[in-house]
Each structure stands twice: as C-alpha cells, then as structure tokens.
N, C-alpha and C positions, 0 to 999 in steps of 0.2 A: 273593511269595516271591522274597526277596533272598539265598538261601542258596547264591547262587554266589560271593560272596564269603568263605565260610566255608571256615577249613580244619581238616581232624579230622585229629588228631596223637593219639599214643602220650602215655598218661600218664605225666608223670616229676614226683618228689617236688618239685622246683622250683615246681610249681603249687599244691602242697597247701595252700596259705594260701587262695590265692585260688576253687580249685576247691572246697574247703569252706565257705567263706564263700555262695558261688553255691549251692551245695546247699542249705545251711539255709535261706537266704532263700527258693527255691522251696518246699520241703518245707513249710516253716511257713506259707506263705500256702497253698499246697494244702490241708492240714488242719487247718488254723487251731488250731494248737497250737504251744508253744515245744517246741523240739528238749530232749530231755532229759540229752543227754550234753553234756559241756564240749566247747569247741572244739577243745581238745588231745586231748581221746579221739577224738573224731572225724578228725583230722590222722590220729593212731594208727592209727585203723582202717581208712583209707583209704590208708596208705601200707603197711602190715603185714600185715593180714588182706583186706582186700577185693581188692587187687592180688595176693595169693598165689594167689586161685582163680579170678579172673574177668581177662578181658582189659578194660582200662578205657582207653577213648577220650574225648576232649575235642572239642569245638567250638570254635575261635576266631574273633574278628572281629576286627580291628585289635588284635591281642595280647590281647584280652579273652575270658575264658573266659564263653561263652555256653550251653553244655550240655556235660553227662557222660552218657556210659553204661557201664555195667559189665556184660560179659557173655561167655558161654561157649556151646557147641554145642549147648545144648539149655534154655537159662535168659538170662533178663534179670534181674539183680538190682536195677538201680539204672539210673534214668534219668530226667535232671533238666534243663529248661531255665531259663536266667536269666529272672527275673519280667519284665524289661523287654523280652525278647526271643521272647517264645511268641507262638505263632500263625505264625511265619514262616517255616517247614518245617524248623526245625533238628531237632525232634525227630523229625521221618519222616528227614529225612537221617540220623540215628544210627539209626534203629529199622532203616531199610534197611541197614545196616552189619550189624546182629546177623542179622538175614533171611539176608543173603547167605552168612555163615558158619556158618549154624546145620546142622543135621542133619535140616532140614527140618521141625522141632518146635520151638517156644520154648514155655517158660510163664513167666509172671511174676505177681507180685501188685501190686496196687493197694489204696488205703483206700478203703472204700464212700463217704465224703464226698467223696473227690476226685472230683467228676464231670467235669471237665474230662479227667482221664486218661483213664476210662473212656470217655468220647466218642472220645477220640483213637484209642486201643485199637480200639475197636469199628470206627471208620471204616478202620483199617487191616488188618483182618481178624481179630482175635481175638475168641473167645469165651469166655464165663464157663464153666467146667468146675465151680466149688467155692465155696462162701461160709465163711467163718469167722472167727476171730480169732487169726491166727497171728503176731503180732508184738509186741514189747515195751513199745508204747503201747497196747495192749489194746483198739485199735479194732479195728469190724468190718472185714474185707478181701474180696477178690474176687480167686480166682486165674483168671486167663486163658490160654487157649491158642490158639499161632497154627500151623497147618500148612500147608505148601507144595504145595495141590493142584493 
C-alpha cells in the first residue's frame, strides 16, 4: 500500500483530458471492449453531465491522475484506477470516501466480465442484489449494494 502519497482532490475541468484518458484505458482493459464514445463526447459527459449529478474526486500521485470516483449519498456512478496503479489501495481510498459520505447505503453497477471489480467490491463489503444488462454497452452487468451495518 503506497496510497499515503496519494492526494485526493475535487475534480476540475483542467483535469478533463487526463481523467478521460485514464478512465478509457482502465475501462477498455476491464471489459476488453473499445470505448464507444469519442474522446470529446467523453470529456463533455464528464464536465457537463456527470459533474452535474455526482461529486467527482480524483486521486493524484506526483501530479498524475491515478484514479477517479463519481458518487453521491446513495450511489457510486464511476470508479476507475489507472491501469498501472491498480492493486495499491487507491480504489479502496476512493471507495472509503464514498462510504463516509453515504447515507449508510450505496449501490453501484459493474460489468459481469470485470472480475477484478467484482472481487474488489465483494472484498469491501458489497453484495450482489441484481443481475441484468442495463448499460449502453449491452453487456451483462451486476448491481451491488453496500450497507453500513
């Protein structure tokens, strides 16, 4: 765990391109599928849609974005860690922030083919509550829930 030299900062539009690049790389590796939206559309989504509905925080190490989370009191919308920095506690650090600011319950969805994410969420107290296919990628997904028992 070397997350003690990770800074958590609020998302700002000046971080958009670096955030989107990290997010796309991480997601494409996780689901083995190319991102369907253009880079510019992804930046627009981050700056104008995601940020309007969720609190977005970034994990920075030496000025480099190594993780991002978008959440509110009862849901985590996005959680991605840079492909070169996975397994170092960064995701856990971001997840803890969402748990701390939650209403005591969080839901999130992940892709069924993303086994690493499933192991990660289950290790951190999330349980499967539903399986389906509620995403634009048309891939089977899993809805998880965490409650502060």
